[in-house]
Phi, psi and omega in degrees: 000133182228087183264136180294162178302126182295127183297325185292337175294324176297324183281340181255286181292328180299342180291341178302329185294334183251010180241149182293144176278133177304154184289328189248006181199164172283170164291137187239127170249119176260124183220144178197164176253141179223162174276177177297332177262027171061039174255141181245352178209164181274187178303139181067023181063026178295139181297136174243132174270092184270322184288137171282177184300319184291315181287330175295319178295320176302317180298321179291325172298318181298325178300324181294345184268003183235150177291325186212160179227132189236139170224166176273169183293329178300313177296319181298322181282313186288322187257339186047059186285164176257335175054043179239199183236040187294340181275355181282153176296152179304136180293146179278333180217275181289132179299151175297143176290131176260123177288152176289124176283133182228134179240128168275113189218082187308317188250017176056058179264356181297139180283134176295347180256015181294163183298325180301316181284325177293321178297319178296316180298328182269004176076020181240016178204159179279160180296124177287143172256138178243124176264110181245167182278126181287339180248027184268016178283165180292169182298335177282353177077011182214103182250095183297321181297318180295319178299320179294320179294320179297315180299317181295319181292319178295319178297329179279350176119358182285150170256126184259127176238120181273137185228143178299147179255163174239155181299150177222134184297325185259005179223118186298328184266001178083183180228160180298133177289125179297316181300315180290326177297316180293321177296320177299316179295319178298318179296337179261017170095003179279117181261330179226134186230131175254124183249127186244002177119188011270215191301315181293321178295317179301311180298320181295316180290322179290338179279355177244157179272063188232353184265119180273321181227140179236117183237114187242126174264126180246117181268145183280058178224156175246132183261320180102174186297335181287344180288165180259128177253194177228161182252140174256128189288166173290185186287344183245141177281176181298332180265013174089003180275150176289134179274152181290158173258158181237138181243131178292128181243342180194138172228132185220147179269124175243104186063240180266350189259144171265131177245123183246129176253131177234143178246148176294121187293329178296329181263320181040062188314000000 
């Protein structure tokens, strides 16, 4: 299949090129595939291949438009993704842009033998960056296991960036702060970021006023109650600020899937 670059991506994500970059974060595109009943994974967070060939190809084109692509550690462990543009047709001249793979991994649970690191070692992928919690050590202040995991990941080729954590009700050591993670990426030269999930990452980004574009692929399948969905936050963020609203600007059929683009109404890029 050789599908041309989707025009609607130029009209949505392409607007980043003519709009100012925020001072404390990159431009953020949040994108994911869901079923008709709004599930993004199967029972037990099992990976579901929801996107058809056409919408998957569209997603890979979208990856070329961003400096980096981010997923959470749950997705990295369960799916072992490559986060590249392997489904695109071979370039005729200039190689396709490869986004920097980034994993939010508070406690450094990523496997040193994952596909992202193997691709980098084999010269077919960019060096992955891992955002871990700078305060995620044990109460004794000395976590030998974490240090060993860090050494193993660095030896495998990963770049480790420590980020401040925030308290979490279900995690004693907290979780990486999205705001601080984005500032860290901006400070390291990331101007545009594509976020692909999973459920906790989607909820975390939607709970902050940081998503400029929301692109959702809806596949014509039903998963059922055992599947994993995502939560859309109330009108107020955790710090009491009003959250942005999103307005649908384009919906297009790619094969069997509907792809809907929404823009943050305060910016309306």
